[in-house]
NUMI-519883 format. One record per residue (C-alpha): x, z, y; residue number from 0. Coordinates in nm, 4 decimals, padded with zeros to 6 digits, always signed. Each point is the difference from the previous one (the first is absolute). Example, Ala and Ser with C-alpha at 12.3 -4.5 7.8 and 13.67 -1.06 7.14 Angstrom:
atom c1:+01.2300 | c3:+00.7800 | c2:-00.4500 | k:0;
atom c1:+00.1370 | c3:-00.0660 | c2:+00.3440 | k:1;
***
This chain:
atom c1:-00.1788 | c3:-00.4686 | c2:+02.6324 | k:0;
atom c1:-00.1089 | c3:-00.2425 | c2:-00.2890 | k:1;
atom c1:+00.2282 | c3:+00.2013 | c2:-00.2184 | k:2;
atom c1:-00.2080 | c3:+00.3161 | c2:+00.0928 | k:3;
atom c1:-00.3344 | c3:-00.2017 | c2:-00.0715 | k:4;
atom c1:+00.1445 | c3:-00.1352 | c2:-00.3421 | k:5;
atom c1:+00.0879 | c3:+00.3698 | c2:-00.0817 | k:6;
atom c1:-00.3414 | c3:+00.1220 | c2:+00.1207 | k:7;
atom c1:-00.1642 | c3:-00.2747 | c2:-00.2423 | k:8;
atom c1:+00.2025 | c3:+00.1214 | c2:-00.3212 | k:9;
atom c1:-00.0859 | c3:+00.3594 | c2:+00.0713 | k:10;
atom c1:-00.3632 | c3:-00.1187 | c2:+00.0148 | k:11;
atom c1:+00.0261 | c3:-00.1920 | c2:-00.3111 | k:12;
atom c1:+00.1818 | c3:+00.2666 | c2:-00.1956 | k:13;
atom c1:-00.2686 | c3:+00.2707 | c2:+00.1048 | k:14;
atom c1:-00.2967 | c3:-00.2197 | c2:-00.0769 | k:15;
atom c1:+00.1584 | c3:-00.0342 | c2:-00.3406 | k:16;
atom c1:-00.0255 | c3:+00.3818 | c2:-00.0658 | k:17;
atom c1:-00.3367 | c3:+00.2216 | c2:-00.0584 | k:18;
atom c1:+00.0544 | c3:+00.3421 | c2:+00.1548 | k:19;
atom c1:-00.1371 | c3:+00.2739 | c2:-00.2085 | k:20;
atom c1:+00.0897 | c3:+00.3479 | c2:-00.0376 | k:21;
atom c1:+00.1824 | c3:+00.0526 | c2:-00.3316 | k:22;
atom c1:-00.1334 | c3:+00.2581 | c2:-00.2554 | k:23;
atom c1:+00.1671 | c3:+00.3170 | c2:-00.0310 | k:24;
atom c1:+00.2094 | c3:+00.1062 | c2:-00.2994 | k:25;
atom c1:-00.3149 | c3:+00.2479 | c2:-00.0696 | k:26;
atom c1:-00.2327 | c3:-00.2727 | c2:+00.0134 | k:27;
atom c1:+00.1914 | c3:-00.2303 | c2:-00.2396 | k:28;
atom c1:+00.0395 | c3:+00.2957 | c2:-00.2406 | k:29;
atom c1:-00.3576 | c3:+00.0915 | c2:+00.0058 | k:30;
atom c1:-00.1124 | c3:-00.3560 | c2:-00.0717 | k:31;
atom c1:+00.2734 | c3:-00.0800 | c2:-00.2875 | k:32;
atom c1:-00.1508 | c3:-00.1570 | c2:-00.2846 | k:33;
atom c1:+00.1543 | c3:-00.0325 | c2:-00.3480 | k:34;
atom c1:-00.1587 | c3:-00.2885 | c2:-00.2145 | k:35;
atom c1:-00.0703 | c3:+00.0498 | c2:-00.3901 | k:36;
atom c1:+00.0841 | c3:-00.3631 | c2:-00.0467 | k:37;
atom c1:+00.3606 | c3:-00.1177 | c2:-00.1100 | k:38;
atom c1:+00.2489 | c3:-00.0355 | c2:+00.2865 | k:39;
atom c1:-00.0470 | c3:-00.3548 | c2:+00.1495 | k:40;
atom c1:+00.0732 | c3:-00.2154 | c2:+00.3125 | k:41;
atom c1:-00.3037 | c3:-00.2119 | c2:+00.1031 | k:42;
atom c1:+00.0172 | c3:-00.2801 | c2:+00.2507 | k:43;
atom c1:-00.3011 | c3:-00.0505 | c2:+00.1834 | k:44;
atom c1:-00.0349 | c3:-00.3450 | c2:+00.1694 | k:45;
atom c1:-00.2636 | c3:-00.1097 | c2:+00.2575 | k:46;
atom c1:-00.0601 | c3:-00.3706 | c2:-00.1242 | k:47;
atom c1:-00.1646 | c3:-00.2883 | c2:+00.2105 | k:48;
atom c1:-00.2171 | c3:-00.1768 | c2:-00.2043 | k:49;
atom c1:+00.0211 | c3:-00.3273 | c2:+00.1673 | k:50;
atom c1:+00.3549 | c3:+00.0059 | c2:-00.0209 | k:51;
atom c1:+00.0502 | c3:+00.2004 | c2:-00.3117 | k:52;
atom c1:+00.2911 | c3:+00.1588 | c2:+00.1564 | k:53;
atom c1:+00.0557 | c3:+00.4152 | c2:+00.1016 | k:54;
atom c1:-00.0462 | c3:+00.0860 | c2:+00.3718 | k:55;
atom c1:+00.1249 | c3:+00.3752 | c2:-00.0509 | k:56;
atom c1:+00.1678 | c3:+00.2176 | c2:-00.2475 | k:57;
atom c1:-00.0525 | c3:+00.3651 | c2:-00.0897 | k:58;
atom c1:+00.1479 | c3:+00.1831 | c2:-00.2594 | k:59;
atom c1:-00.1527 | c3:+00.3073 | c2:-00.2048 | k:60;
atom c1:+00.2846 | c3:+00.2133 | c2:-00.1343 | k:61;
atom c1:-00.1015 | c3:+00.2416 | c2:-00.2980 | k:62;
atom c1:+00.3008 | c3:+00.2153 | c2:-00.0865 | k:63;
atom c1:-00.0125 | c3:+00.3744 | c2:+00.0538 | k:64;
atom c1:-00.2608 | c3:-00.0548 | c2:+00.2602 | k:65;
atom c1:-00.2207 | c3:-00.2909 | c2:+00.0870 | k:66;
atom c1:+00.0469 | c3:-00.1777 | c2:+00.3217 | k:67;
atom c1:-00.0913 | c3:-00.3146 | c2:+00.1760 | k:68;
atom c1:+00.2702 | c3:-00.1646 | c2:+00.1711 | k:69;
atom c1:-00.1635 | c3:-00.2346 | c2:+00.2490 | k:70;
atom c1:+00.2777 | c3:-00.1375 | c2:+00.2506 | k:71;
atom c1:-00.1457 | c3:-00.1407 | c2:+00.3200 | k:72;
atom c1:-00.3536 | c3:+00.0553 | c2:-00.1600 | k:73;
atom c1:-00.3323 | c3:+00.0576 | c2:+00.2187 | k:74;
atom c1:-00.1235 | c3:+00.2454 | c2:-00.2611 | k:75;
atom c1:-00.0963 | c3:+00.3512 | c2:+00.0838 | k:76;
atom c1:-00.2263 | c3:+00.2774 | c2:-00.1182 | k:77;
atom c1:-00.0439 | c3:+00.3538 | c2:+00.1667 | k:78;
atom c1:+00.0247 | c3:+00.1560 | c2:-00.3277 | k:79;
atom c1:+00.3405 | c3:-00.1622 | c2:-00.0796 | k:80;
atom c1:+00.3052 | c3:+00.1584 | c2:+00.1409 | k:81;
atom c1:+00.2129 | c3:-00.2706 | c2:+00.1274 | k:82;
atom c1:+00.3832 | c3:+00.0172 | c2:+00.1162 | k:83;
atom c1:+00.2124 | c3:-00.3235 | c2:+00.0434 | k:84;
atom c1:-00.1868 | c3:-00.2563 | c2:-00.1992 | k:85;
atom c1:-00.1064 | c3:+00.2376 | c2:-00.2813 | k:86;
atom c1:-00.3189 | c3:+00.1178 | c2:-00.0737 | k:87;
atom c1:-00.0059 | c3:+00.3258 | c2:-00.2217 | k:88;
atom c1:-00.2935 | c3:+00.1261 | c2:-00.2217 | k:89;
atom c1:-00.0863 | c3:-00.3611 | c2:-00.1510 | k:90;
atom c1:-00.2490 | c3:+00.1182 | c2:-00.2735 | k:91;
atom c1:-00.1675 | c3:-00.2672 | c2:-00.1917 | k:92;
atom c1:-00.2809 | c3:+00.0022 | c2:+00.2801 | k:93;
atom c1:+00.2123 | c3:-00.0685 | c2:+00.2679 | k:94;
atom c1:+00.1590 | c3:-00.2774 | c2:-00.1876 | k:95;
atom c1:-00.3238 | c3:-00.1494 | c2:-00.0458 | k:96;
atom c1:-00.0781 | c3:+00.0699 | c2:+00.3675 | k:97;
atom c1:+00.3308 | c3:-00.1809 | c2:+00.1210 | k:98;
atom c1:-00.0878 | c3:-00.3124 | c2:-00.2499 | k:99;
atom c1:-00.3497 | c3:-00.0218 | c2:+00.1408 | k:100;
atom c1:+00.1329 | c3:+00.0295 | c2:+00.3611 | k:101;
atom c1:+00.1856 | c3:-00.3273 | c2:-00.0699 | k:102;
atom c1:-00.2093 | c3:-00.1716 | c2:-00.2371 | k:103;
atom c1:-00.2820 | c3:-00.2461 | c2:+00.2043 | k:104;
atom c1:-00.1117 | c3:-00.3344 | c2:+00.0225 | k:105;
atom c1:+00.2935 | c3:-00.2175 | c2:+00.0145 | k:106;
atom c1:+00.2478 | c3:+00.2323 | c2:-00.1433 | k:107;
atom c1:+00.0574 | c3:+00.1708 | c2:-00.3473 | k:108;
atom c1:+00.2139 | c3:+00.3089 | c2:-00.1091 | k:109;
atom c1:+00.2435 | c3:-00.0847 | c2:-00.2499 | k:110;
atom c1:+00.1852 | c3:+00.3100 | c2:-00.1742 | k:111;
atom c1:+00.2940 | c3:-00.0673 | c2:-00.2000 | k:112;
atom c1:+00.1115 | c3:+00.3248 | c2:-00.1979 | k:113;
atom c1:+00.3318 | c3:+00.0633 | c2:-00.1794 | k:114;
atom c1:+00.0596 | c3:+00.3192 | c2:-00.2010 | k:115;
atom c1:+00.3366 | c3:+00.1702 | c2:+00.0848 | k:116;
atom c1:+00.1484 | c3:+00.3410 | c2:-00.0277 | k:117;
atom c1:-00.0746 | c3:+00.2977 | c2:+00.1872 | k:118;
atom c1:+00.3571 | c3:-00.0107 | c2:+00.1428 | k:119;
atom c1:-00.0378 | c3:-00.3861 | c2:+00.1071 | k:120;
atom c1:-00.3462 | c3:+00.0875 | c2:+00.1777 | k:121;
atom c1:+00.1619 | c3:+00.2846 | c2:+00.1974 | k:122;
atom c1:+00.2999 | c3:-00.2082 | c2:+00.1309 | k:123;
atom c1:-00.2216 | c3:-00.2464 | c2:+00.1146 | k:124;
atom c1:-00.2300 | c3:+00.2606 | c2:+00.1675 | k:125;
atom c1:+00.3370 | c3:+00.1276 | c2:+00.1520 | k:126;
atom c1:+00.0949 | c3:-00.3656 | c2:+00.1159 | k:127;
atom c1:-00.3275 | c3:-00.0181 | c2:+00.1661 | k:128;
atom c1:+00.0170 | c3:+00.3579 | c2:+00.1888 | k:129;
atom c1:+00.3701 | c3:-00.0981 | c2:+00.1050 | k:130;
atom c1:-00.1470 | c3:-00.3483 | c2:+00.1457 | k:131;
atom c1:-00.2068 | c3:+00.1539 | c2:+00.2507 | k:132;
atom c1:-00.2895 | c3:-00.1923 | c2:+00.1688 | k:133;
atom c1:+00.0112 | c3:-00.3844 | c2:-00.0025 | k:134;
atom c1:-00.0468 | c3:-00.2358 | c2:+00.2849 | k:135;
atom c1:-00.3066 | c3:-00.2158 | c2:-00.0101 | k:136;
atom c1:+00.0206 | c3:-00.3446 | c2:-00.2016 | k:137;
atom c1:+00.3106 | c3:+00.1659 | c2:-00.1939 | k:138;
atom c1:-00.1934 | c3:+00.1462 | c2:-00.3036 | k:139;
atom c1:+00.1998 | c3:-00.2421 | c2:-00.2666 | k:140;
atom c1:+00.3362 | c3:+00.0944 | c2:+00.1323 | k:141;
atom c1:-00.0681 | c3:+00.3553 | c2:-00.0312 | k:142;
atom c1:-00.2013 | c3:-00.0169 | c2:-00.3540 | k:143;
atom c1:+00.2965 | c3:-00.2102 | c2:-00.1240 | k:144;
atom c1:+00.2434 | c3:+00.2431 | c2:+00.1555 | k:145;
atom c1:-00.1212 | c3:+00.3107 | c2:-00.1494 | k:146;
atom c1:-00.0316 | c3:-00.1643 | c2:-00.3453 | k:147;
atom c1:+00.2911 | c3:-00.2206 | c2:-00.0817 | k:148;
atom c1:+00.2692 | c3:+00.2656 | c2:-00.0541 | k:149;
atom c1:-00.2012 | c3:+00.1459 | c2:-00.2778 | k:150;
atom c1:-00.0531 | c3:-00.1617 | c2:-00.3368 | k:151;
atom c1:-00.2126 | c3:-00.1771 | c2:-00.1398 | k:152;
atom c1:-00.0513 | c3:-00.1374 | c2:+00.3575 | k:153;
atom c1:+00.3572 | c3:-00.1029 | c2:+00.0746 | k:154;
atom c1:-00.1140 | c3:-00.3587 | c2:-00.0289 | k:155;
atom c1:-00.2582 | c3:+00.0143 | c2:+00.3209 | k:156;
atom c1:+00.1831 | c3:-00.1744 | c2:+00.2691 | k:157;
atom c1:+00.0141 | c3:+00.0747 | c2:+00.3602 | k:158;
atom c1:-00.2678 | c3:-00.1992 | c2:+00.1891 | k:159;
atom c1:-00.2156 | c3:-00.0058 | c2:+00.3034 | k:160;
atom c1:-00.2944 | c3:-00.1260 | c2:-00.2178 | k:161;
atom c1:-00.2192 | c3:+00.2332 | c2:-00.1971 | k:162;
atom c1:-00.0772 | c3:-00.3139 | c2:-00.2544 | k:163;
atom c1:+00.3563 | c3:+00.0101 | c2:-00.1129 | k:164;
atom c1:-00.0018 | c3:+00.3617 | c2:-00.0737 | k:165;
atom c1:-00.3442 | c3:-00.0790 | c2:-00.2106 | k:166;
atom c1:+00.1830 | c3:-00.2913 | c2:-00.1975 | k:167;
atom c1:+00.3046 | c3:+00.2327 | c2:-00.0488 | k:168;
atom c1:-00.2376 | c3:+00.2540 | c2:-00.1555 | k:169;
atom c1:-00.1784 | c3:-00.2251 | c2:-00.1888 | k:170;
atom c1:+00.3254 | c3:-00.1052 | c2:-00.2171 | k:171;
atom c1:+00.0789 | c3:+00.3830 | c2:-00.0942 | k:172;
atom c1:-00.0221 | c3:+00.0759 | c2:-00.3713 | k:173;
atom c1:-00.3185 | c3:+00.2226 | c2:-00.0854 | k:174;
atom c1:-00.1750 | c3:-00.0649 | c2:+00.3354 | k:175;
atom c1:-00.3779 | c3:+00.0517 | c2:-00.0302 | k:176;
atom c1:-00.2226 | c3:-00.1998 | c2:+00.2883 | k:177;
atom c1:-00.3293 | c3:+00.0740 | c2:+00.1269 | k:178;
atom c1:-00.2109 | c3:-00.1141 | c2:+00.2882 | k:179;
atom c1:-00.2579 | c3:+00.1420 | c2:+00.1980 | k:180;
atom c1:-00.2634 | c3:-00.2219 | c2:+00.1587 | k:181;
atom c1:-00.2723 | c3:+00.1032 | c2:+00.2808 | k:182;
atom c1:-00.2427 | c3:-00.2095 | c2:+00.2176 | k:183;
atom c1:-00.0049 | c3:+00.2159 | c2:+00.3146 | k:184;
atom c1:+00.0785 | c3:-00.1403 | c2:+00.3147 | k:185;
atom c1:+00.2057 | c3:+00.2602 | c2:+00.1387 | k:186;
atom c1:+00.1574 | c3:+00.3251 | c2:-00.1186 | k:187;
atom c1:-00.2162 | c3:+00.1385 | c2:-00.2744 | k:188;
atom c1:-00.1776 | c3:+00.3498 | c2:+00.0780 | k:189;
atom c1:-00.2403 | c3:+00.0024 | c2:-00.2557 | k:190;
atom c1:+00.2460 | c3:+00.2391 | c2:-00.2017 | k:191;
atom c1:-00.0794 | c3:+00.2516 | c2:+00.2435 | k:192;
atom c1:-00.3607 | c3:+00.0531 | c2:-00.1138 | k:193;
atom c1:+00.0379 | c3:-00.0932 | c2:-00.3582 | k:194;
atom c1:+00.0018 | c3:+00.2543 | c2:-00.2837 | k:195;
atom c1:+00.3419 | c3:-00.0039 | c2:-00.1458 | k:196;
atom c1:+00.1550 | c3:+00.2231 | c2:-00.2862 | k:197;
atom c1:+00.3695 | c3:-00.0583 | c2:+00.0763 | k:198;
atom c1:+00.2017 | c3:+00.3035 | c2:+00.1471 | k:199;
atom c1:+00.0331 | c3:+00.0404 | c2:+00.3635 | k:200;
atom c1:-00.1758 | c3:+00.1315 | c2:+00.3223 | k:201;
atom c1:-00.2979 | c3:-00.1708 | c2:+00.1085 | k:202;
atom c1:+00.0639 | c3:-00.1963 | c2:+00.3500 | k:203;
***
C-alpha cells in the first residue's frame, strides 16, 4: 500500500510538471516559418530577478534557416505562434518583442546575450532542441545548456540546474552583445496587444 501511494505521488508530481497542449501540425509550422534577414545568431534570453541579480529562467532565440524560440519549461504562449515540444515557430521581431514584454515587469528584467554564429551552427542547435522534446518544469537550464554545449562557440556552457550559470557562461563568449529590457508593469504585459507596431507579424 505504501509503495502504491509513493508511486501515485511520483506520477502526480511528474504530471504537474508538464503542460498539456496540442502540438502544432507540420502544415501549421511550415506556414508560420520566418527567415530573418539578420545574420545567423543565438540569443540567450534570461529573466533576471532585480533583487538577487540572478536569472530565474532561460530561453533561446535561434536564428538560422528560420527564427524560432526555444523556451524549455516556459509558460509563454501565443495563439498565433505554432508550438511543438518547447519550440515556438514564426518568431518575427514583433513576437520577440512580445516575449520580452511578457517577462519584463516590476522586479524582473530581461537580459539578452546575442552571439553571431554560422547558419550551420544555428541549425544544429535548432535540431538539438527539436530532438530534446518537452522539458519538465524547473529543468529549463538543463535543457538550454544541453542543446548548446555540443556546438561551438558554446562548448564552454556547462550543465547546470541554474539559469544564472548559463548566463555567466554566455558572458564569457567572445563577441557577445548584451542588452536589457525593463518594464514597470505588475504582471504579464498586455499593452503590446493594443499598441501600433511596425515590426512584421500578425496581430493577436
